[in-house]
N, C-alpha and C positions, 0 to 999 in steps of 0.2 A: 830049251830056248829061253833066252834071258828076257825078263820083263822089259816092256817099253814104257818110258815116261816122257812127258812133254810139259815143260814149265814155261808159262807165259807171264812176263812182267809188263805191267801197264805203267806208262810214265805219268798218267793222270788218274784221278779218282773216277772210276767208271761205275755207273749205276749197276746194281746187282742184276737187274732184269736183263740188261744187254750182255753181261758176262755169262749169264745162264744160257743165252742164245748161242754165244760163241762156244761154250763148253759142249753143247749138244752137237754143234757142227764138227768139232774136233773129234768127239767120240765116233761119229760116223766115218770120218777119214781114217781113224786108227784101224778100223776093220780092213781097209784097203792096204794100209802100211804093213799089217801083220802078214799078209800074203806075199809081200815083196821084201820080207825081212832080210833075206840073205843077199839081196841085190842092193848094196849100199848106195850106189849112184841113184838108183830109182827112189830109194827111201829119202835121200837128201833132196831129191827133186820134189817129192811129195810134200816134205816138210816146208820147203821153200814156198811151194804153192799155197800151203795152209797159211803161212805167214802173210803172203801177199793178199790172199782173200780176206783175212782178218783185218789187215791194215786198210784195205779198200773199204771194208764194211764200217770200220771205225770212222773213216772220213765221211762216209755217207750218212752216218747217224750223229755226226758232230753237232748239227743244229738241235737234234733231239736231246743229246747229252747236255748241251748248254741250257736248253729250256728246263730240263729236269733239275739241273743244278740250281737254276734260279728259283724254281718252284720249291726246292728243298730249303734254300736259304730263306725264302719267304715264310715257309712253314715254321722253320726254326725261330724266326723273328716273332711270329704270332704265338708260337708255343711259349717262348720266354716271356713275352709281354702280356699274355692272357691274364685277365682278372679272375678267371675261374681256375680251379685245380684241374690238371690234366694228367691222367695216368695212361701210359702205353703198355699194354699187357700182351704177352705172347699167348696166342689163342690156344696153342697146343699144350704148353706147359702150365699156363696160368701165372707165370712169373712176371712181375712188373719190371719192364726193361728200361723205361724212361719215365721221368716225372719232372714237373716244373716247380718253381719256387712257391706258387700258390698251394700246391699239394703239401709242401713242407709246412706252410702256415696252417692249413686246414687240419692236418693230422698231428701237428706239433711234434714232428720227428725230422731229423736231418735227412737230406736226400740220399746220403750213403746207406742209411738203414731202409729207406723206402724202396730204392732200386735193388732188386734181387729178392724182395719180399714176395711171398706167394699171395695171390689175391684173396685167398680164403682167410688170410690173417686179418683182413679188414673186417672189423666187428660192426654188425648192424643191430640196432635196438629193435626187439620185438619181431624180427623176421625169422621165419623157419629156414628159408634157403640162405646159403652163403652168398657172398658178393659175386663170385665168379658165376655161379648158377643163375643168379638173377640177371646179370648183364648178358649172359649167353642166351637165355630164354628171350630177352628183349630183341636180340639180333636175329635169332632163328625165326621168330614169329613176325619179324619186321614191325614191331610196335613203334608207331610214330609218337605216341604220347610219352611225355617225360615221366620218369619214375621218381617219386618222392619217398625218401627213407630218412632215417636218423642214423648217423654214423658216429661211432665213439672214437675220440682221439686218444692219444697216449696219456692225457690227464684224466681220462674217464668221463669227460664231458660229452654229452650227446648233442650233436650238431645236425639240424635239419638241412638236408641237401637235395638238390634236384639233379638227377643223373641222365645224361644223354650218351648212350653207347652206340658205336658203329664200327664196322669192320673196315680196316684199311690194309694196304700192302705197302711195305717199306723194305727196300733191299731184297725183294723177292720173298719176303716173309709175310705170313698172314698174322696181322696184329689186331688188337681191339683198342680203340681209342675211347677212353672214358672221360667225359667232361663233367666235373662235379661242381655245381654252383651252390655256394653257401646262401641259404634263403632265410637265415635267422631274422634279419631286419624285416623281410617281407612277412614272415609269420607273426612277428610282433605287431606290425602294422595291421595285419588282418585281425589279430586278436583285439587290438585297440578299436578297430572299426566295428568288430562284432560286439564288443562291450558298449561302444557308442550307440550302435543300433538297438541293443537291448535297453539302454537307458532311454533312447528316443522313443521306443515302443512303450516303455513304462510311462514316460511323460505324455505321450500321445494318448494313451488310454485313460489316464487319470487327470489330464489337464482340465482346469475349469473353463478354458477357452475352447471354442469350437474350431476344429482343424479338419480341413478337407485337402486330400492329396489328388492332384491331377497329373496325368502323364503328358508328354510333349504333344500328343495328338488331341489333347483337350478332354480326355475321358477321365471321369472320376474313378480312382482305383481304391480309395479308402476314405473313411471318415471316422472320427472318434465319437464316443457316447455323448459328449457335450453337444454335438450337432443335433442328435436326436432330441435332446432336452430343449434345445433352443428353437428348432424349427418344427418339431413334431414328426419328422420323416424318419423311418427306419433306415438302417444302413443299407439293407438289400434294395430299398427303393431308389437309392442314389448311385450305388456302385455300378459301373458299366455304362452310365449315361453321359452323353456329351454335355459339357457345362452349359452351353448355350441353349440346351433343351430342358434344363431344370426349371421347375415351376416356381422355386422360391426366389428367383432373381427377377425383380420388376424390370419391365421392358426399358424404362427410362434410365436405368443404371447398367443395363447389359452391355452396351457399347463401351462404356467407360471401363468396365471390368475386363472385357475381352482385350481391349487395347493395353491395359495394364499387364495382362498375362503375356502378351507378345513382348512387352518390354522386359519382363522377368526372364523369359526364355533366352533373351540376349545376354543375360548375366547381371542385370541390374535388380534392385529391390524397390518395392513400392510400400511406403509406410503411411499409416494413418489416413486411410481413405474412408470417408464417411458415406455410407450408402444405407439403403433400406432392404429388408428381406421379408418376403411373404411367409406367414406361418401356415402350416397345413390346415389347421382348423379355422383359418380366416384371420384377417387383420394383418398388420405388419409391425415390424420392430426396427429400431435404429441400430445399426452395427458399425463398428469401426474395424476395418480389415487391414491386414499386413500381408503382402505377397512376397515370396522369396523362393530361391532354388534350394532343394535339399537332395542329397545323394543317399540312396538306400539300396544296398546290394549292388553297388556300382551303376545304378540307374538314376538318371536325373528326373526329379519330379518338381511340380509347382506346388508349394505349400501355401494354403490360404488360412490364416488365423483370424477368426472373427471374435469380437468382444461386444456383448450386448450393452449398448449405451442408451437404451430407451429411457431408463430412469434418469440418467445423467442429462439427456436432452430435455426431459420434462422439467428437471430442476433448473436447467439453464433458461428454458422458456419462462418458467415461473419467476425466475430472477429478473429476466428482461421485462416481463409484465409488471412485476413489483417496482422495478426501477422507473418504468414509464409512468406508473401510477404515482410514484413518489414525486417525480418531476412535475407531473400534472398538478398534484396536490400542492406542491411547493409554489408553482407559478400561480395557481388559483389563490393560495393564501396571500401571496404578495399582492395580487390584483385586488382581492377583497380588502386587504389591509389598507392599501392606498385609497380605495374607494370609500371605505368606512371612515378612515381618518379625515378625508376631504369633507364628507357629508357631516360628520360630527362637528368638525371645526366650524362649518357654516352655521349649523344649528346653534352651537354655543355663542357664536359671534352675534347672531340675531337676538338670542336671549339676552346676552350681555348688553347689547345696544338698547333693547326694549326696556331693560331694568334701569339703565342709565337715564333714558328719556322719561321713564315713569317717575323717577326721583326728581328730575328737573321740573317736569310738569306739575308734580305734586307740590313742590315748593312755590311754584308760580300760581298755584290755585287755578289751574286750567279747568276746562269743563270736564265733568265726569265722563262724558261720552268718549273723549279722546283718551282718557286714562283707561277706560274699559277696552278701547281698541288695542292699546299696548298690552294689556293683560291677555287679550285674545290672541295676539301674535305669539306671546310666550306659551300659551296653551297649545296653539297650532304646532309650534316648533317642538314642544314636548311630545305631541302625538307623532310628529315626523320622526323623532328619535326612537320612539317605541316601535314604529313601523320598520325603521332601518334595522334595529336589533332583531326584530321578528324575521325580516327577510334573510338576514345573514344566517340565523338559525335554520330557517326553512331550506336554504340552499345546502347547508351542511347535511341536513336530514335527507334531502333528495339524493345527494351524491353518495352517501354512505349506506343508505338503507334501501333495499329493493322495495318497490311499490307493491302493496297487496291490492289487487283489483277485484271489483265486484260490479255487477250490472246495476247502473244507476240511471235515473231519468234526468235529462238535461234541463228541462224547464224548472224543475224543482231546485236544482243547483243555482240556476240563474236568479230565481226569485230570492233565494237566501243571500246571494251576492248583492243584489240590488238593495236589500234592506241594510246591509253593511255600509254600502256606499252612501245611502241617505243619512246614516248616523255620522259618517265621517264629514260629509259636506252639508251640515244642517243649515248653514247660512247662505247656501247657493241655490239658485233656481235650476233644478235638474229634472229633465224628463227622460225616462228610459222605457222603451217599448219593445216587446218581443213579438216577432211574426214568424209563424202563426202563434197566437197567444196561448191556446189551450191544447195543442196537439202534443202528444207524448213521443219523445225520441230517447233511445237508450244507447249508452256506450259502456264499455268496460273501463271503469276508472274508480275513483273514490272521492272523499270530501276535499282532496287537494285541488280539485277543479275549481273550487271557490277561489283559491289563490290566483289561479290563471285568469279567471274572469275579472276578479277584483283589480288586479294589477293592470289589465288592459283598460278597464273603465277609468281607473285613476289617471293613467297616462293620457287618455283622450280628454278627460276633464281638465287636467293641468295644461295640456297643449292648447286647449281652446280658452283664450283670454276673455271671451265675451261673458257678460254676467249671466245671460240665458244660455242654457246648455241642453241639447236634445240629442239623444243617442238611440239608434234603432239596432236591434239584434235580429238578423235574418237567419233562419234555420231551414235547411232543405237537404235532400239526399243527393249524393253524387257517386257515380260508378266509375272507378278508375283502376286500371291494371288488374281487373278481375276481382276487385274488392269493393264492397259497399261502404261508403263513408257518409258521415254527417258533416255538412259544411256549415260554418257559422261566420257571418260577416258582422263586424262591429262598425257601424257607420255613424259619423258625426254629421248630423243633419244641419247644424248651424254653419259650420265652415264650408260644407258641401264641396270639399276638394277630394274628388275620387282619384284623379290622376290616372295614368296609363302604365306607368313603369312599376313592375312587380319587384319588390325588394325582400330578400330574406331578412328574418328578424335580426341576424347577426350584423347585416349591413345597417339596419336602423340603430342597433346598439352602438355601432361605431360613430354614427352621427350624434347620438345622445352623449357619448363619451366626450366628444369635442365640445358640445354645447352645454348640456345640463346633466352631470353625472349622477345626480340624486335619483333619477328614474332607472338607472342602469341595473341595479340589483333586482328590482321588480321584474324587468324584462328578462333577466337571466333566469329567474325562477320559471317564468312562462315558457321560455325556450326549452329548458331541461325537462319540465313536466310533459310538455307536448311530445318531445322526442321519446320519453319513456313510455308513452302510450301509443307508439308507432304512428304518430300523426305528423302533420306539418303545420307550420305557421309562417305567414309572410305578411308584408305590408304593401298596400297600394295607395299612394297618397297619404291621407290621414286615416284610412280604413284598415282594420286588422281582419285577416281571414285565417280561419283554422279549419283543418279537416282531421277527423278522428274516426277510426274504424267503428262502424255501427255494430252494436250488440244485437244479435238476432234472438 
C-alpha cells in the first residue's frame, strides 16, 4: 500500500493555533480514508469533504483570525517601541528567538548575534544560577516580585537590571518573555539619596541647632541631642508624643505653631518664627524656629529647627532700654540746659543791673541804705545762683545713683529743714509750725528728705508775696491700698487758699514753667525723690500734700 499525503496551502497567514486544530481534524479523517483507499471515488469524495469543512471552519474563525492578527501587530509595535530590553526565549531549548533594539543597546551586541544565542550565555554577576535557571524558577513558583541582578554586557560592564519573566504562547509554541529594565539611574539616585540621608543624619546628630521631626500625623518621631541640651527633656520623653501634648510649648504659642505645621504639610515653608519654649527644670527661653518638609526613606516629615535667641533677646531689650535711657537723658539735658540758661541769664541780668545802679547811686552820693539794698540784691542773686547749681547737681545725683534708705524720724528732718529756711530768709518774718509738734513718725528715706521739704517751703514762701508768712505742717497716718502711709500737708496760713481741685506735681510744674521757671528745678527734685520713696505728691490750691510709706 502506497503512503497517503495531503498538502494544504493557505492563501493568508493563519495563526499557528488554528492550523494545529485543522491538522488534528485531518489526521482523524485520514484514518477513514485509509479504509477506503482502493475506492478512488469515495476517497475523492472524502477529500472534497475535508476541504469543504476546512473552508467553512476558516470562514467561521475569520473574525478570530483578524483579531489575532491585530493583536499580533500591536504586540509587534509595542515590542519594537518598548524602552526596556525584551528577549523571547524558547522554553524548551533555551534559545533566544526574538529580541528588540533595546536588548541590542543593553547587551551591546548586534541582534544577529543575540538571536540564536543560548540564554545561559547571558552572564550574571555574583549569581550561582545561570540566566535560564533563574527565570524558569521565577515562572515555576509564580514569583510576582521583580528580580534584581547585574548582567554583564559584551564590554564587560556590569549593568543593574530588573527582570520580569512570564510564559507566553506564540504560534503554538511555549515561549518565555523576559523584560529587562536598566535601573542604573535609579540605583545612582538611590545611592545619592542614601548618601544624602547619611549626611543628614550626621548633621542632625551634630547640629548646634535643636531639630525635631514630626510625621504627618503630628507625632514626634525623632529629635537630636541639641533638643535635650536646650529643653532638658530626654529623647525618649518626646518621641511618640503628639506635638500638641508636649509640655515645652506654651499654650499662647501652641495655636500659632499648629497652624504653621498645617501650612508646611501643604508644601510651604515657615521661616523665622519667634516663640518661647518651657524648660523642663522651669523657666522659659526665647527660640526662633524654621519649619519645612524633609523626605527621609521616601517618607515626608515636618522638620522644626529651633535656635536659642534668649541672649539675643536680652541684648536687644538692653539696647532698647539703653536707647530709651539715652533719649530720656538727652531730653532731660536739653530741658535742664534751657532752664539753667534761662535762670542764670536772669541772675546775671539782675546782678549787672544792681552793679550799674550801685555805681550811679555811689556817684550821686545817695543814702547808704539804698546802696546797702543794692548790695543785698546782689547777695540774694548770688545765693540763688548757688541754689540753682546745687539743684542741678542734686537732680543728676538722684537720676544716676540709687537711693540708700534707712529708717529716719520725720520731725527731726523737718526741724533741720526749718533751720535752713530761717538762714536763707533772715530778712523775712516767717513762722513755721509742726502739728503734732513732738510726736515721732518714721519713714524709710535719708537726708535727701531735707531737699524735699526745703524746696516745698521755698516755693510757698516765694509764692506768698506778703511780708508776713506763716506755714503749718500737718502730719498724720493714712491707710491706703493695704499700706500704712504718713501724710504731710504744707499749708500757707496767710494766703488761706486751700482750693478743691487736686493737681499732680507735674501739672503744677507746667504752670510754673509758663510763669516763673526759676522754681521748676526745685520741684523736679521734689517729684523725683518722692517717687523714688514709693510715695505721692500733689497740690491743692497753695497747699502741698505728700504721702510716704511709714516705717514700722
